[in-house]
C-alpha positions, 0 to 999 in steps of 0.5 A: 330383131331384124337382119338385112343381107345385101347382094348383087354388087360388083363392077360395071362399065359406065352406062351399064346396069346392076341389080341389088337385092336385100333379104330381110329376116327376123322374128319381128320383121313382118309386124314392125317395118314401115319402109325399106330403103337404100343408102350409099356411101362413097369414100370420104363422103357421108352416107346418102339416101338413094331410094325407099319403099313403103312396105305396105302400099309400095309408095316409092321415093328417090333421090334426085340424082337417081330418079329415072335411072334407079327403081326400087321394088319389093317382093313381100312374099320373100321379104326382099327389096331390089334396087335396079340400077340402070345407066350407071355413072362413075359417081354412082360408085359406092358401098350400098346399104340396105336399111329398114325403118319402123317410122313413117317420117324422115324416110330420106334421113339415115338417122331414122333407120333402125336396121342396116345391112353390111353393105355391098360394093358397087364400082363403075368404071368410066 
């Protein structure tokens, strides 16, 4: 099993920045995970893809809505993934979830992710 724990959410003004972190642990972690990603879900909306990073090779993928503003990175020695969010907009407000997948396809599809964190709230005031 793999456990994911997010941190770093909070309240920020529009235009500000936040950094989310996701710490992974578990007996099978190092041998089974292909990629880690972030998704978000605003009230009344479906959970949507934000960004993902391949655990080996560090290739990254972003949703169009966050390209140029968000950066996903991994610290493999600490089994940690970060999401640096800059130039935040009110529409970025949501619960942000860390997720991990053992598959190499459909990295933007939430249904392809096997493990999920509990979520962390990001609120952006205008």
